[in-house]
NUFIVO-722393 format. One record per residue (C-alpha): x, y, z; residue number from 1; residue in three letters. Coordinates in steps of 0.5 Angstrom, whole numbers, plus 500, padded with zeros to 3 digits. Example, Ala and Ser with C-alpha at 12.3 -4.5 7.8 and 13.67 -1.06 7.14 Angstrom:
+-----+-----+-----+-----+------+
:   x :   y :   z :  nr : rest :
+-----+-----+-----+-----+------+
: 525 : 491 : 516 :   1 :  ALA :
: 527 : 498 : 514 :   2 :  SER :
+-----+-----+-----+-----+------+
***
This chain:
+-----+-----+-----+-----+------+
:   x :   y :   z :  nr : rest :
+-----+-----+-----+-----+------+
: 599 : 523 : 416 :   1 :  MET :
: 600 : 528 : 421 :   2 :  ILE :
: 593 : 530 : 421 :   3 :  PHE :
: 590 : 523 : 421 :   4 :  ASP :
: 595 : 523 : 428 :   5 :  ASP :
: 592 : 529 : 431 :   6 :  ALA :
: 585 : 527 : 429 :   7 :  PHE :
: 586 : 520 : 432 :   8 :  ILE :
: 589 : 523 : 439 :   9 :  LEU :
: 583 : 528 : 439 :  10 :  ASN :
: 578 : 522 : 439 :  11 :  VAL :
: 582 : 518 : 444 :  12 :  ILE :
: 582 : 525 : 449 :  13 :  SER :
: 575 : 525 : 447 :  14 :  LEU :
: 573 : 518 : 449 :  15 :  ILE :
: 578 : 519 : 455 :  16 :  ALA :
: 575 : 525 : 458 :  17 :  ILE :
: 567 : 522 : 457 :  18 :  LEU :
: 569 : 516 : 461 :  19 :  ALA :
: 572 : 520 : 466 :  20 :  VAL :
: 565 : 524 : 466 :  21 :  ILE :
: 561 : 518 : 466 :  22 :  PHE :
: 565 : 515 : 472 :  23 :  LEU :
: 564 : 521 : 476 :  24 :  LEU :
: 557 : 521 : 474 :  25 :  ILE :
: 557 : 513 : 477 :  26 :  ILE :
: 560 : 515 : 483 :  27 :  LEU :
: 556 : 521 : 485 :  28 :  TYR :
: 550 : 517 : 483 :  29 :  THR :
: 552 : 512 : 488 :  30 :  ARG :
: 554 : 516 : 494 :  31 :  ALA :
: 547 : 520 : 493 :  32 :  ASN :
: 544 : 513 : 494 :  33 :  HIS :
: 548 : 511 : 500 :  34 :  VAL :
: 547 : 518 : 503 :  35 :  ILE :
: 539 : 517 : 501 :  36 :  ASP :
: 539 : 510 : 504 :  37 :  LYS :
: 542 : 512 : 511 :  38 :  ARG :
: 538 : 518 : 512 :  39 :  TRP :
: 532 : 514 : 511 :  40 :  LYS :
: 534 : 509 : 515 :  41 :  ASN :
: 536 : 514 : 521 :  42 :  ASN :
: 529 : 517 : 520 :  43 :  LEU :
: 526 : 511 : 520 :  44 :  ARG :
: 529 : 509 : 527 :  45 :  GLY :
: 527 : 516 : 530 :  46 :  LEU :
: 520 : 515 : 528 :  47 :  PHE :
: 520 : 508 : 531 :  48 :  GLN :
: 523 : 511 : 537 :  49 :  THR :
: 518 : 516 : 537 :  50 :  LEU :
: 512 : 511 : 536 :  51 :  LEU :
: 514 : 507 : 541 :  52 :  ALA :
: 514 : 513 : 546 :  53 :  SER :
: 508 : 515 : 544 :  54 :  TYR :
: 504 : 508 : 545 :  55 :  VAL :
: 507 : 507 : 551 :  56 :  ASN :
: 505 : 513 : 555 :  57 :  THR :
: 499 : 515 : 558 :  58 :  ASN :
: 500 : 522 : 560 :  59 :  ARG :
: 496 : 526 : 555 :  60 :  GLU :
: 501 : 532 : 555 :  61 :  SER :
: 507 : 527 : 553 :  62 :  GLU :
: 503 : 524 : 547 :  63 :  THR :
: 502 : 531 : 545 :  64 :  GLU :
: 509 : 533 : 546 :  65 :  LYS :
: 511 : 527 : 542 :  66 :  ILE :
: 506 : 528 : 536 :  67 :  LYS :
: 508 : 536 : 536 :  68 :  LYS :
: 515 : 533 : 534 :  69 :  ARG :
: 513 : 528 : 529 :  70 :  ILE :
: 509 : 533 : 525 :  71 :  ILE :
: 516 : 537 : 525 :  72 :  LYS :
: 519 : 531 : 522 :  73 :  LEU :
: 514 : 531 : 517 :  74 :  THR :
: 515 : 537 : 513 :  75 :  LYS :
: 515 : 534 : 506 :  76 :  THR :
: 511 : 528 : 503 :  77 :  ARG :
: 517 : 523 : 503 :  78 :  GLU :
: 518 : 524 : 510 :  79 :  ARG :
: 511 : 523 : 511 :  80 :  LYS :
: 511 : 517 : 507 :  81 :  GLN :
: 516 : 514 : 511 :  82 :  ILE :
: 512 : 515 : 517 :  83 :  LEU :
: 506 : 512 : 514 :  84 :  LEU :
: 510 : 506 : 513 :  85 :  GLU :
: 512 : 505 : 520 :  86 :  GLU :
: 505 : 507 : 523 :  87 :  VAL :
: 502 : 502 : 518 :  88 :  ALA :
: 507 : 497 : 521 :  89 :  ASP :
: 505 : 498 : 528 :  90 :  LEU :
: 498 : 498 : 526 :  91 :  TYR :
: 499 : 491 : 522 :  92 :  ASP :
: 503 : 487 : 527 :  93 :  ASN :
: 501 : 490 : 534 :  94 :  PHE :
: 494 : 490 : 537 :  95 :  SER :
: 490 : 493 : 543 :  96 :  GLY :
: 493 : 500 : 545 :  97 :  VAL :
: 499 : 500 : 540 :  98 :  CYS :
: 494 : 499 : 534 :  99 :  SER :
: 489 : 504 : 537 : 100 :  HIS :
: 494 : 509 : 538 : 101 :  ARG :
: 497 : 508 : 531 : 102 :  ALA :
: 490 : 509 : 528 : 103 :  ILE :
: 489 : 515 : 532 : 104 :  GLU :
: 496 : 518 : 530 : 105 :  LEU :
: 494 : 516 : 522 : 106 :  TYR :
: 488 : 520 : 522 : 107 :  ASN :
: 490 : 526 : 526 : 108 :  ASP :
: 496 : 527 : 522 : 109 :  LEU :
: 491 : 526 : 515 : 110 :  SER :
: 496 : 520 : 513 : 111 :  LEU :
: 491 : 517 : 509 : 112 :  TYR :
: 492 : 523 : 504 : 113 :  ASN :
: 498 : 520 : 502 : 114 :  LEU :
: 494 : 513 : 500 : 115 :  SER :
: 488 : 517 : 497 : 116 :  LEU :
: 493 : 521 : 492 : 117 :  ALA :
: 496 : 514 : 490 : 118 :  LYS :
: 489 : 512 : 488 : 119 :  LEU :
: 489 : 518 : 483 : 120 :  ARG :
: 496 : 516 : 480 : 121 :  SER :
: 497 : 514 : 473 : 122 :  SER :
: 501 : 509 : 475 : 123 :  ARG :
: 498 : 502 : 476 : 124 :  TRP :
: 504 : 500 : 482 : 125 :  HIS :
: 502 : 507 : 485 : 126 :  LYS :
: 495 : 505 : 485 : 127 :  LYS :
: 496 : 498 : 488 : 128 :  MET :
: 501 : 501 : 494 : 129 :  GLU :
: 495 : 506 : 495 : 130 :  GLY :
: 490 : 501 : 496 : 131 :  ILE :
: 494 : 496 : 500 : 132 :  VAL :
: 496 : 502 : 505 : 133 :  GLU :
: 488 : 504 : 506 : 134 :  LEU :
: 486 : 497 : 507 : 135 :  SER :
: 492 : 495 : 512 : 136 :  THR :
: 489 : 501 : 516 : 137 :  MET :
: 482 : 500 : 515 : 138 :  GLY :
: 480 : 506 : 512 : 139 :  TYR :
: 473 : 505 : 510 : 140 :  LYS :
: 472 : 512 : 507 : 141 :  LYS :
: 476 : 509 : 501 : 142 :  ALA :
: 471 : 504 : 499 : 143 :  SER :
: 468 : 508 : 494 : 144 :  ASP :
: 474 : 510 : 491 : 145 :  LEU :
: 477 : 503 : 490 : 146 :  ILE :
: 471 : 500 : 487 : 147 :  VAL :
: 472 : 503 : 480 : 148 :  PRO :
: 479 : 500 : 480 : 149 :  LEU :
: 475 : 493 : 480 : 150 :  LEU :
: 475 : 494 : 473 : 151 :  TYR :
: 482 : 497 : 472 : 152 :  HIS :
: 486 : 495 : 465 : 153 :  GLN :
: 492 : 491 : 470 : 154 :  ASN :
: 490 : 485 : 473 : 155 :  GLN :
: 494 : 486 : 479 : 156 :  ASP :
: 490 : 493 : 481 : 157 :  VAL :
: 484 : 489 : 480 : 158 :  ARG :
: 486 : 483 : 484 : 159 :  ARG :
: 489 : 488 : 490 : 160 :  THR :
: 482 : 492 : 489 : 161 :  ALA :
: 478 : 485 : 491 : 162 :  LYS :
: 482 : 483 : 497 : 163 :  VAL :
: 482 : 490 : 500 : 164 :  ALA :
: 474 : 491 : 499 : 165 :  LEU :
: 473 : 485 : 502 : 166 :  VAL :
: 478 : 487 : 508 : 167 :  GLU :
: 474 : 494 : 508 : 168 :  LEU :
: 467 : 492 : 507 : 169 :  LYS :
: 467 : 485 : 509 : 170 :  LYS :
: 461 : 481 : 506 : 171 :  SER :
: 458 : 487 : 503 : 172 :  LYS :
: 464 : 488 : 498 : 173 :  ALA :
: 462 : 481 : 495 : 174 :  LEU :
: 456 : 485 : 491 : 175 :  ASP :
: 461 : 489 : 488 : 176 :  ASP :
: 465 : 483 : 486 : 177 :  ILE :
: 460 : 479 : 484 : 178 :  ALA :
: 458 : 484 : 478 : 179 :  LYS :
: 465 : 482 : 475 : 180 :  LEU :
: 465 : 478 : 469 : 181 :  PRO :
: 473 : 476 : 470 : 182 :  THR :
: 475 : 470 : 474 : 183 :  GLU :
: 479 : 471 : 480 : 184 :  MET :
: 485 : 467 : 482 : 185 :  SER :
: 485 : 462 : 487 : 186 :  ASP :
: 490 : 466 : 491 : 187 :  TRP :
: 484 : 471 : 491 : 188 :  THR :
: 479 : 467 : 493 : 189 :  SER :
: 483 : 464 : 498 : 190 :  LEU :
: 485 : 471 : 501 : 191 :  SER :
: 478 : 473 : 501 : 192 :  ILE :
: 475 : 467 : 504 : 193 :  ILE :
: 481 : 468 : 510 : 194 :  ALA :
: 478 : 475 : 511 : 195 :  ILE :
: 471 : 473 : 512 : 196 :  LEU :
: 473 : 467 : 517 : 197 :  ASN :
: 477 : 472 : 521 : 198 :  ARG :
: 471 : 477 : 521 : 199 :  ASN :
: 465 : 472 : 521 : 200 :  PRO :
: 459 : 476 : 518 : 201 :  VAL :
: 454 : 471 : 516 : 202 :  LYS :
: 451 : 472 : 509 : 203 :  LEU :
: 443 : 472 : 508 : 204 :  SER :
: 440 : 467 : 503 : 205 :  LYS :
: 438 : 473 : 499 : 206 :  ALA :
: 446 : 475 : 499 : 207 :  GLU :
: 448 : 468 : 497 : 208 :  LEU :
: 443 : 468 : 492 : 209 :  GLU :
: 446 : 474 : 488 : 210 :  ARG :
: 453 : 471 : 489 : 211 :  LEU :
: 450 : 465 : 486 : 212 :  LYS :
: 448 : 469 : 479 : 213 :  LEU :
: 455 : 472 : 479 : 214 :  SER :
: 457 : 471 : 471 : 215 :  PRO :
: 464 : 469 : 474 : 216 :  SER :
: 465 : 462 : 475 : 217 :  ASP :
: 470 : 463 : 481 : 218 :  SER :
: 465 : 467 : 485 : 219 :  MET :
: 460 : 462 : 484 : 220 :  ARG :
: 465 : 457 : 487 : 221 :  SER :
: 466 : 462 : 493 : 222 :  LEU :
: 458 : 462 : 494 : 223 :  ALA :
: 458 : 455 : 494 : 224 :  SER :
: 464 : 454 : 499 : 225 :  HIS :
: 460 : 460 : 504 : 226 :  LEU :
: 454 : 456 : 504 : 227 :  GLU :
: 458 : 449 : 505 : 228 :  LYS :
: 461 : 452 : 511 : 229 :  HIS :
: 455 : 455 : 514 : 230 :  SER :
: 457 : 462 : 513 : 231 :  LEU :
: 449 : 464 : 512 : 232 :  ILE :
: 443 : 465 : 516 : 233 :  HIS :
+-----+-----+-----+-----+------+
***
């Protein structure tokens, strides 16, 4: 009986110790998450301030000074990723000098390498991130690396690759997409039409005929839409 009581007490003590350890782990994880989030927000705010100064100054000496400071702040991949997101946001939401300076910084700091690395990732969502980043920044050199992703096993990667290629190559991307036997969603078709309308490049009759011969019904429908709206010459 005494043995049973001692055993029960030991079990209770063990459970209590494990519960305390588990609670400490939760508190530690939560504290780290809060600190990490605060750190990222502070860095993001600093980058936004530096980028605003970078695009608004006309003195070359001042821009170089700001660029050097940004470089010092981006010693790790995580920091560079935060900068990339802010540069992409600047480029995507502004035009003129702002977008020009954003592209300039993007190329000078080789930020495209972050996105290119994501294309090689085994994780499909990382591939999507890389595709979106490269197309947002208009990095045309990535087009040949995105084409194979039209055949990726994940449909979200395929969909994102189609839209990105049209964004990067405009009407020239349609030949790559027309070879696909799979259908496009209405959303993808509308996205492609929107990009082509935003960047009007007329198709030749030969190009249109190739689209009409696509094994994909949705691509043939797209060809009919382009023909109907006189986007050919």
